[in-house]
C-alpha positions in Angstrom: 0.0 0.1 0.0 1.4 3.4 -1.0 2.1 5.7 2.0 1.1 9.3 1.1 2.6 12.3 2.8 0.9 15.7 3.1 3.1 18.6 2.3 2.8 22.4 1.8 5.1 23.9 -0.9 6.2 27.5 -1.1 7.7 29.4 -4.0 8.8 32.9 -4.4 10.2 33.2 -7.9 12.6 35.6 -9.8 9.6 37.6 -11.0 9.3 38.8 -7.3 5.5 39.1 -7.5 4.7 37.2 -4.3 4.5 33.8 -2.5 2.6 30.8 -3.9 1.4 28.3 -1.4 0.3 24.8 -2.5 -1.0 21.7 -0.9 0.1 18.3 -2.1 -0.4 14.7 -1.1 2.3 12.5 -2.5 4.4 9.3 -1.9 7.4 11.4 -3.4 7.3 9.2 -6.4 4.6 8.6 -9.0 1.5 9.2 -6.9 0.5 13.0 -6.6 -2.7 14.5 -5.7 -2.8 18.3 -5.9 -4.8 20.2 -3.3 -5.7 23.9 -2.7 -3.3 26.7 -3.6 -3.2 30.5 -2.8 -1.0 33.5 -3.7 0.2 36.2 -1.3 1.2 39.2 -3.4 4.3 41.3 -2.4 3.6 45.0 -1.9 5.5 47.6 -4.0 7.5 48.3 -0.9 8.4 44.6 -0.6 9.5 44.5 -4.2 11.7 47.6 -3.5 13.4 45.7 -0.8 13.9 42.6 -2.9 15.3 44.7 -5.8 17.8 46.3 -3.5 18.9 42.9 -2.2 19.3 41.6 -5.8 21.5 44.5 -6.6 23.6 44.0 -3.5 23.9 40.3 -4.0 25.9 40.7 -7.2 29.0 41.3 -4.9 28.6 38.2 -2.8 31.3 35.5 -2.6 30.0 33.8 0.6 26.6 32.2 0.3 25.9 32.7 4.0 26.7 36.4 4.1 23.8 38.8 4.6 25.2 42.3 4.5 22.9 45.4 4.4 19.8 45.1 2.3 20.3 41.3 2.1 19.6 40.9 5.9 16.5 43.2 5.7 15.3 41.2 2.7 15.9 37.8 4.4 13.8 39.0 7.4 11.0 40.1 5.0 11.0 37.0 3.0 10.8 34.9 6.1 7.9 36.9 7.6 5.9 37.0 4.3 6.2 33.1 3.9 5.0 32.6 7.5 2.1 34.9 6.9 1.3 33.0 3.7 1.2 29.7 5.3 -0.9 30.9 8.3 -3.4 32.6 5.9 -3.5 29.4 3.8 -4.3 27.2 6.7 -7.1 29.6 7.8 -8.6 30.0 4.4 -8.6 26.4 3.5 -9.6 25.2 7.0 -6.5 22.9 7.2 -5.4 21.4 10.5 -1.7 22.3 10.8 -1.0 18.9 12.5 -2.1 17.2 9.3 0.9 18.7 7.5 3.9 16.5 7.6 6.4 18.8 6.0 6.8 22.3 4.4 9.0 22.8 1.3 10.6 26.4 1.5 12.5 27.5 -1.6 13.3 31.1 -0.4 14.2 33.9 -2.8 17.1 33.4 -5.1 19.2 36.5 -5.3 22.4 35.2 -6.9 23.0 32.1 -9.1 26.6 31.6 -10.2 27.1 27.7 -10.5 30.3 28.2 -12.4 31.8 29.6 -9.2 29.9 26.9 -7.1 27.8 29.7 -5.7 24.0 30.0 -5.3 22.2 32.1 -2.7 18.5 31.7 -1.7 17.6 34.1 1.2 14.9 33.0 3.8 15.4 31.7 7.3 14.2 28.1 7.5 14.7 27.8 11.1 12.4 30.9 11.8 9.8 29.4 9.5 9.9 25.9 11.4 9.8 27.5 14.7 7.0 29.9 14.0 4.8 27.5 12.1 5.7 24.6 14.4 6.2 22.4 11.4 9.1 20.3 9.9 10.7 22.4 7.0 12.9 21.3 4.2 14.8 24.2 2.6 18.2 25.2 0.8 17.4 22.9 -2.0 20.1 23.9 -4.4 23.3 24.2 -2.4 24.3 20.4 -2.4 23.9 20.1 -6.1 26.0 23.2 -6.8 28.6 22.2 -4.2 28.9 18.9 -6.1 29.6 20.7 -9.3 26.1 20.7 -10.7 24.1 23.6 -12.0 21.6 23.7 -9.1 18.8 24.3 -11.5 16.2 23.7 -12.6 14.9 21.7 -9.7 11.3 21.0 -10.9 12.0 18.2 -13.4 11.4 15.3 -10.8 7.9 16.8 -10.3 7.2 17.3 -14.0 8.1 13.6 -14.4 5.7 12.6 -11.8 2.8 14.7 -13.3 3.5 13.3 -16.9 3.5 9.7 -15.6 0.4 10.2 -13.7 -1.3 11.7 -16.9 -0.4 8.7 -18.7 1.5 10.5 -21.4 3.7 8.2 -23.5 4.9 10.4 -26.3 7.8 12.8 -25.7 6.7 16.1 -24.1 8.1 19.2 -22.7 7.0 21.0 -19.7 7.9 24.7 -19.9 8.0 27.0 -16.9 8.1 30.7 -17.7 8.9 32.7 -14.6 11.6 35.3 -14.3 13.8 32.8 -16.0 12.4 30.2 -18.4 13.2 26.5 -18.1 12.0 23.3 -19.8 11.9 19.6 -18.9 12.0 17.0 -21.7 10.2 13.8 -20.8 10.2 10.5 -22.8 9.0 7.2 -21.4 11.6 5.1 -19.8 14.3 7.9 -19.7 15.4 10.3 -17.0 14.1 13.9 -17.4 16.4 16.2 -19.5 16.2 19.8 -18.3 17.8 23.3 -18.6 17.2 27.0 -18.1 16.3 28.3 -21.6 16.5 32.0 -21.5 15.2 35.2 -19.8 11.5 34.2 -19.2 9.7 37.3 -18.0 12.5 39.1 -16.1 13.6 41.4 -19.0 10.0 42.4 -19.9 9.0 42.9 -16.2 12.1 45.1 -15.7 11.3 47.0 -18.8 7.7 47.7 -17.8 8.7 48.7 -14.3 11.4 51.2 -15.5 9.1 52.6 -18.3 5.6 52.6 -16.6 6.0 51.7 -13.0 3.8 48.5 -13.7 5.1 45.2 -12.5 4.3 43.3 -15.7 3.0 43.7 -19.2 -0.6 42.9 -18.3 -2.1 40.4 -20.8 0.8 41.2 -23.1 -0.9 44.4 -24.1 2.2 46.5 -24.6 3.8 43.9 -26.7 0.7 43.3 -28.8 0.7 47.0 -29.6 4.4 47.1 -30.8 6.5 45.6 -33.6 9.4 43.3 -33.1 12.8 44.7 -34.1 14.2 41.8 -36.0 17.7 43.2 -36.1 17.8 43.6 -32.3 16.1 40.1 -31.8 18.8 38.5 -33.8 21.5 40.3 -31.8 19.8 39.1 -28.6 19.7 35.5 -29.9 23.4 35.6 -30.7 24.2 35.2 -26.9 26.7 32.3 -26.5 24.5 30.7 -23.8 22.1 29.3 -26.6 24.7 27.3 -28.3 25.7 25.6 -24.9 24.5 22.0 -24.6 22.4 20.8 -21.7 22.4 21.0 -18.7 22.8 24.6 -18.1 21.3 27.2 -15.8 21.0 31.1 -15.6 20.9 33.9 -13.1 17.9 36.2 -13.4 20.5 39.0 -14.6 22.4 37.1 -17.1 20.7 38.9 -20.0 20.4 42.6 -20.6 17.7 44.7 -22.1 20.1 47.4 -23.1 19.7 46.7 -26.8 16.1 47.7 -26.7 16.7 51.0 -24.7 16.1 53.2 -27.9 12.8 51.6 -28.8 9.3 52.7 -27.8 7.9 50.8 -24.7 5.6 48.9 -27.0 8.4 47.9 -29.6 10.7 47.0 -26.7 8.0 44.8 -25.1 7.3 43.1 -28.4 10.9 42.5 -29.1 11.6 41.0 -25.5 8.5 38.9 -25.7 9.7 37.5 -29.0 13.2 36.9 -27.4 11.7 34.7 -24.8 9.7 32.7 -27.3 12.6 32.3 -29.8 15.1 31.4 -27.1 12.9 28.4 -26.1 12.8 27.4 -29.8 16.6 27.5 -29.8 16.6 25.1 -26.8 14.5 22.7 -28.8 17.5 22.2 -31.1 19.3 20.4 -28.2 16.5 17.9 -27.4 17.1 14.2 -28.2 13.7 14.0 -30.0 11.0 16.2 -31.2 8.3 16.6 -28.5 4.7 16.2 -29.5 3.5 18.7 -26.9 4.6 21.8 -24.9 2.8 22.4 -21.7 3.3 26.0 -20.5 3.2 27.0 -16.7 4.3 29.9 -14.7 3.3 33.5 -15.2 4.1 33.5 -18.9 1.2 31.2 -19.5 -1.1 34.2 -18.8 0.5 36.3 -21.4 -1.5 35.8 -24.6 1.0 37.7 -26.8 3.7 35.4 -25.5 1.5 32.3 -25.9 1.0 33.4 -29.6 4.7 33.7 -30.1 5.4 30.3 -28.7 2.8 28.8 -31.0 4.6 30.4 -34.0 8.1 29.4 -32.8 7.9 25.9 -31.4 7.7 22.8 -33.5 4.8 21.2 -31.6 1.4 21.9 -30.2 1.4 24.5 -27.3 -1.1 24.5 -24.5 -1.2 26.0 -21.0 -1.0 23.8 -17.9 -4.4 25.0 -16.8 -6.0 23.8 -20.1 -4.4 20.5 -19.5 -5.9 20.2 -16.0 -2.8 21.2 -14.1 -2.1 24.6 -12.3 0.1 27.0 -14.3 0.4 29.3 -11.2 0.8 26.6 -8.5 3.2 24.3 -10.3 6.4 25.4 -8.7 4.9 25.6 -5.1 3.5 22.0 -5.7 7.1 21.0 -7.0 8.7 22.2 -3.7 6.1 20.3 -1.7 7.1 17.3 -3.8 10.8 17.9 -3.3 10.3 18.2 0.5 8.8 14.8 0.6 11.6 13.4 -1.4 14.0 15.0 1.1 12.0 13.4 3.9 12.5 10.1 2.2 16.2 10.6 1.2 15.3 10.3 -2.5 17.2 12.2 -5.1 16.0 15.5 -6.5 18.6 16.2 -9.2 20.1 14.0 -11.9 23.0 14.1 -14.3 20.5 15.0 -17.1 19.0 17.9 -15.3 21.9 19.6 -13.6 25.1 17.8 -14.8 26.1 16.1 -11.6 27.8 12.7 -11.7 24.9 10.7 -10.0 21.4 11.4 -8.7 21.7 13.5 -5.7 19.5 14.2 -2.5 19.2 17.8 -1.7 17.8 20.2 0.9 18.3 20.8 4.7 15.7 19.3 7.1 14.5 21.0 10.3 12.2 18.9 12.4 10.0 20.0 15.3 
């Protein structure tokens, strides 16, 4: 008989929009039952604190250091995650004693695997003590210390979802957050994964700088603009796209400086096309042509981006929501799943997802 574990997963992505909370019942392998999910939005002031921390993090060489703005941001991240869980328990009428473990990703502020350095802020001990729950956190460090990319981490969960759905043909699951990543899944094979390109980060930063808005809502600015094909080809000439899998990115590895002289609409259109085209370039490195691309993350809600993906990708493109999954809760569910795997000492990264030499367990565990 399969033993199911009840977990809450938490995710604050590189888009810095807020905290996703999701409930999952799973055995940490092929059995997954998704429960309720909620979202706690960051305030404009919260995002200002996080942006300051991101800027200061570029100088870090010690992943445990928390100078200046980073200490302030870590306290804020911890507080907001505690608030998100408490509000979730109340809203969904969940007994906290029914939760076996919480998966806490924290907020990535720096990712430099080539220097064996990755930094996620968030105090796991404070979370565990305040919630009075067992917490798994710091999921990326072990992989990076072992020479892996430390990202993406969600492929193990994507594999479980695809298996549960009974899909037998090769498919890709694409997450478009601040950074975009994909997982290629074929029956009988380990997942193959990588970060593919800029996701929403460049577009979000453009809209904030030009208009004060956090995102290009519904892709409206991009839809009103024209793609500058010359600049698009310059962006796609970045050497990252020729590198084979596995590979990963920091949120700030790409620059929007090339679109600085364009109108807001044309710049948004060009950056949206860049995200889609960079995903198409990643398809060149796949071992087989997928029959389906399932899109999750914030990008799934951008109809202009979805149209670009349909034009660029060599397979049918659908959103996770239309497939019966949750585009928004996917990553939070994934960290609930990874927390259960940590509890059972099962690997969360693989040679084909992060480049390590063997499947590796990851995450630190705090029990109550």
